[in-house]
N, C-alpha and C positions, 0 to 999 in steps of 0.2 A: 655320401658319402662324407668323411668328411675332411674339411679345408680349414685350413685360422684369415683365410675371407681376406688375406693384403696383398700385394701381387707388387707390391714396390717399395722400395727404402725407405719413406718421406711416413707411404702409411703404417712401414711394420716399426720406426721410432713413434711414430705418435701411438700407438696401440700397445706403449711398453710400459712409456709414462701416462696413462690415460691411468695403468696397468698400479703403478707405483704409488700412486694418486690415491687408490681406490684399496691399499694393498694398507697405506699409511693413518686410510679415514678409521677401515675393519679391528685394528686392535681393541682399543680400547671402546668397544662395541659391543667384539667378540666377549671381550672381557664381562662387559657390564652382566649382554643377554646370560652372563655362566650365573652368575651370581642369582639372574634372576629364574635361574631356575634350579638353583641347589646343587650346584656343579664345581668343581677345580676348573679358575679361571684356564684352564690346557684344556681342558674335557668339549669348552668350547670353539680357541683356537685349532684344536683339530678338527673339529666337525668345520667354520668355519675354509680354512683350511683345503676338504677332502670333499665336500658340497660344490664350494665356491670350483674346485678346481672340472673333477668330473658330468656336474650342470653343465658346465664351462664347454664342456666335446660333445658329451652323449644330447644335451637339452635342443629344443626347436627353435630357442630363442636365439643367436645369434647379437657379444653387444649387453650383455643384460649379468648379471651381477648374482649370484647368492655364495649364504652362509649360515650363523648360530642366528634369528631370530627373534624377538619378542612375541611374537604370534605362538608359533609353537614353544617355545620357552617356557608363558605362559602354561601351556597343556606341562609340561613335563614334572612340572615341582612339584603337586601331590604322587604320580609315581615314585621321580624321589626320596621323599620323606616319608611314605607308608610300606614300600620297599627293596632300596635304594636306590646304585646305579647303574645296579649288571641287571635289573628286568629294564629298565633304561635304551639301555645299546636293543638286548633283544626287543623290546620294543620298535628300535627304529628299524632295527632288520625287516623286524611285520612290516610299519609301516613302509619301507622302501618296496616293498616286494608287491602291496596291495594301491602301490603307483602306481608300482608297473602294471602292473591288471589294468588300472585305469584305462593306462594308454593302449594297453591289446585295444581291447576292449571300444576306441574307440572317443573316449567321453571330456577331450578337449574338447568339442566344439562345441558343451553346453557354457560355457563361458564365453561365450560373444555374444549370451542372449540375455547378461546379469547388466538388470535397471539401473541407469546412473545414480538414482535418490538409496537401493544399496549400495557400489562405490563411496559414498562417501560416509553412510551411516559407517561402510565394512575399517573405512578410515581413518573417522572420526573414533570407528568405540574403540581400535586395537592403537590411540592416544592413549585415550582412558585408561588399560589397564595398561601397559608402561611405566603410565604413571604410579599408580597406582601398585603399580608391584616394589615400586622405587623408596611407597610412603615405609617397610621395613629397613630401612636402612637410620632411620628418625630415632630406632628401639636400641635399646642396649638391657643387658643383663647385668639383673639386682646382682646383690651377693647369695638373698637365700631361692637366685636361680627364678627369685621370677621377669617377666618384661617388661620394661614403664619406656615414655616417651621421653626423648635427652629435652635437658632445664638447664639452662645456667648458661656457663662458660663455651662448655659443647656442644652445644647446642650453636650458641651463636658461632662458637669456631666453624661448625660445621654452617651455615647457612653463606658466611661471607668467604670461605671454598667456595662453594655453589655459582653464590652470587661471580665472584671473581669468574669461572670457568666459562657461566654460561656469555659474562661482558666477552671476555676473550675470542670467542664462537662470535660471539654478534657484527663486534668494531672490527676483528683484523679484514672479514673480505671487502676490505670500507676499504681497508687502509693496502691490500695485496692480495693475490688470487695465485702464488708463486708452491704457498704452504696452509696443507688444509686448518683448515681454522684448527677441528676438533684435536688434532696432535699436539696442534703448538698449547691449543691449551692445560692437557695436558700434561707436555713436560715445564707450560709454567708452574705456575700448579703446581705438581712435583717438586719443582725445584725448590720454591720457596715451604713446604714442607719443609725437607732432609737441609733447606739452608739451615731455617730458623730455629728445625725441634718441634716444631712443634707437634700435639698431642695429639694424632688424632689419629684412625686406628686405615690402614694404608691392607693392599693386594691381600701380602708376605704374614697380617696378620690372620686372616682367613681361609689363605691353604700358602700351603708351599708348591708352585712352578718350576719342575720338569723341563729343562729344556729337550727334548730329544726325538726320535724321529716315531711318529705314529707304531705299536706294534700291532702285527695281527691277534686278537684277542680273543676267543669266544666266549661268547658273553656268560657268567662262570651261575646259571639257573635247571633248575631238574630242566631235565626239553619231557614238559609229561601236560596232558590237560588241563589239570593249577593253573604248573604256567603260562599258559595261552590263555587258559580265561580271566587271568591278572592281564596280560598284557593286549588281551587285544581289543580290548576299553579304545587305552589307548592312543595305541597306531592307529585304529580307529579314524577318532578325530585327528591325530598329526597328518597323516594321510591329507585327508577334509584338508584339515586347515592347510599344510605345507602344497598342495595341486589351488584352490585356491588364490593365495595370494604371491604362487608364482603367474597363475594365469593372469588375475587380474596385474600383475605386476608386468607379464606381455603385453594386453591387454593396451597398454600406458605407454608401453618401450613402442610400440605398434605407431600411435596418434602420433606422437614422441618426434617420428624416423617415417614417420606415413610410407612405411615398410608392413608384412607379411608374419608373423615367424609360424607353427608348426604346434600348433595343441599338443595333439596327440603326441613329438618326439618330446616333447616340453615334459609331460608327462612318466616319461618312461625314466628321459635322462632325470627328473627330479630325486624318481626311486631309486635306480642306479645307484647317486650319489649319497643316497640314504644305508639301502641296501650295506654299502663296503667302509657308511665311516662307522654304518654301527660297529659289525664286527675290525676297526681299529678306533676303541675308543671315543671316539666322538657324538653329542646328541644330536643333531640333525640341524636338518636347515630346510632350510626354501631361496626362494626367489629375496631379493634388497628390492624392495622400493627404491632406501632415502640413496645408496646406493652406487645401486644404476641408474639414479639419474646423473648421480655425481660421477660415473663413465659416458654419461653421454656426453653430460653436460664441457666434458673432459674433452672430445673428442673421438672415446671407446664407439666400437660399433663393430668389431667383429669376432669373431672368438677365442682369439690370441691378448684384446684384452685383458679378461678376468680372468684367463689362463697363467698371466704373465700376472694380476696381481693374487692367483692361490699359489700362485712360485715364490715371489715376492714375500707375501704373509710367514710362508714354511723358511723363509731365511731371517730369516726376523724372528721366530720361533729356536729358531737354532743356537743363533747367535747374539741372540736379545731379552731374552727370560729371565736375565738380577734383573734388569730395568721394570719389564713389568710385574715385579713381586714390589716393588717402590715408590706407587701408585697411589697418591689418595686416592683411600675410597669416594670420598667429597666430589673431587677431578668427575671422577664417574657416573654419579649420582648427577650431577649436573651436563654434564654429553646424553643421557640419555633428558634431560626435564629440555633440552634444544633439543631431538629429536621428535620428541609428542610436539617442543611446540612449531616447531619443521613438518609433523607428519598432521595435525588438527589441519579440515579444512577449514577458515573461519571462516570466509565467506557462508559456507553452507548458515549461518547465525542470518546471515546477513538479507540472506534470500528465501530465505522461509518465511513471511509477511508475502511474498510478490511468486512463490510458486504455485503451485495449481496442493489444496489440500492432503491430496489422498500420496503425495509425493514428500507433501511434507515428514504422513504419517509415516511413508515405509523408512527415511531415515530418521528420526526416530526411533523409526521401532525395530532399526537392526545395531542399531546402535546402544542402544539401551540391552538385548537380547548379546551380546556384546559381551558386555560389562558385566550383568549378572552371571552366562550361561558360557560359549565361545565363539569364536571367528566361525566355526563351521558352522553349527546350527543356527547361527544370524544371521548369513548367505542365503542357505537354504527357504527361511524363514521368510525372505526376504524378498526372494523373488518367487517363491510362492505364493505373496501374499503381492503382490505387482502383478503375477500373472495373471493372479482369479480376477483384483479388477482392468488391467487389461483388456481379457478374453471378457471382459461382464461390459466395459463399455459399448466395444469396436466390434463387438464378434455378429452385428444388426448395422454394421452401418455401412456395409458395403454394397455400394447401389453401382445400377448404372444405367448413362444415359444415353437411349435410341435411335440413332440417326438414320434415316433411309435419304438411301442417292438409288431414284428412280430413274432418271437416266443412265446410268453404270450399273439398272442390278442389283446394288452391293448395300450391306446394314451394317453398318460400326457400333459396337458395341463402347461408347465408353465408361471405363469402367473409375469407379473412383472408393478410394477405404480399401482400406491395413487386405491383404490374404492372410489368413495363418490360418496356422488350426484349429480357432473355434469360429474362424466364420466361410471354412473352404464348403460347406455343407449351404450354406445361404448365395454362396459362388453358382455354384451348377444347378440350381433352382431358379436363378434366374438368367438360365438359357434354353430357351426351344429349342433340339436342329433339328426335326421335323417339320417343322412351321418359318422356320429361317427362309430365308431365297436363295441359291447358289452359292454364289460367295458373301461370306460372311469376314469380321475385321476388328477383335476385338483389340481396345487399344488399354495401358497399359502405362503412360500418361501420368498420368494422372494417383494410381495407384502402388504399393509398395511389395513383390514379392519379400516377407519374413521366413518359413521357413524349408523342409523337408516335403510338410504334407499339401501347403496352395503349391510344390511344386508339383506332386501327383494328379492336385484339382486339375490342375495344368494338362497334362498329360488325358485323364479320363474322356475330358471334357471334348480337347482334339480327337481320342476315339472317335469318342461320341460322332460328333460331325462327316468322322472319316465310316463310319460306317453307313450315315442318311448318301455319302456321295457326295456332299458339299464339301466345297471349297474356301480353307478358312486364314488367316492372317495377322499375326498376332506382331506387335509394335510395339517397341519401347520397353524390352522389357531386359535387363543388366546383362551382361558378358558372363557371372557365375546362372546366372536365371539360365539362359539357353547349352552350358555347358551340363549343367543338371539334366535339363529338359531332355527326353529320349524320343518317347513319339510325336513325339511337336516337337521336338529337335528342328524337321526338315521345315516349319510351319514361317521361324520369326523372320520376319524381317527388319534387318539388323544397318542403324541410322548412327553413327560412328559420333560423328554431332550431338546428335538430343539424347541415341539411347544415359538412362540413368545406371551412377555404376553405386553400390553398396553389396552389402553384404549378403547369403546366406547360411542360414546356419543349417547345416549339414558333415555325412561323412567324407566323402568325394575328397574337399577341395579343404578338410580338417590339415 
């Protein structure tokens, strides 16, 4: 059931203020991502409003902010360039359908097994992609139609305005946190350009913005197999990129707030948001790491903060669109450069020689694949490589220490090593119910149950002991393990003070 999550006036006010802060910071980023995708700024603003609103209502992670993102924008640009914006709208609708299907099939659980080096590579690769996308703004079209890099005074002016924008964003928070630094930088640079009548490109030079309500619009494309053949590959990539970034962001917010979002519900929520957005002229989107952290740091924890952010943004579109047209392009590039600097995990460079070589390899691999291909493929490749390395190293590391209590006639098996799909066979081979005494204890204190294959292995072992007429005790399993066990559920000895707390990748608790 949908709930705003606030039960008092103070909470209500705090969520609204958090939403306002996010909305103010969303405006320049949505416009900038529109340029990355090669669409009109209003298309990005509509996406930021509708994706943000619907994901906040139907998603599985309260307090998380969604909107137009650079990760999805870089996928869209080739589709827009080759086939036009109408095909983009159709692809976004199909993207939403695929994401809803992923949620219904309960695929959201798999984000919980993404290794940390893959997450670092994902973040770093995303930052590099956004940076490279900004370089096109340093190019100009010559009278003969050729494209050339800026030189001379235009380059100096562009660079100066960008540095000014970045300086304001960097230093203003040190003075006051009462006003979003990105918006302040946009305003200062815009006033400077307008007041001095500086000859530099503005948003109005690239596209006209009409600040009206988004209107229902069925994409003007042929409804045939040829269209499906064109948009389907893009829709698959967009769906994967959107879900990966959204679920990774959800995981980050989970850690920060010490709560747990629902991955499958988030898949459905993102799908609904994108399907509707494509029918109202939006470019589509997903969860935003930076904006979500702004919301969390501002005190936003509930759905109301995301809903209010979207509604505030709509108010800006309706009543302040003419102001957006006056924004210098250099200011937007400066904002995006600061997004790049803030997104890139610089600590990963310092720890490269301190972490295991395999983790460093995965980090670099994911970052590189993200730059040369796309985010979805990069994360999938990283997870597969990490899983293969992990399975190879740990499948045979599981072992037991056998302790016999001859007085009580009890045999204790102390299990050491992770229990997961790669080690379950070795785990089952370690026990011989027929030769064991009548009472057996399996100690899991030094082990970790990682996935459903491990749960099934424990249940299988318990069934063997039951058939042999032996009494089995299972100690120090996590609460999630106890919940997921079926045949062995009654055999678990609960110790609230000593039982470990960790999560298991499984459908039932997703």
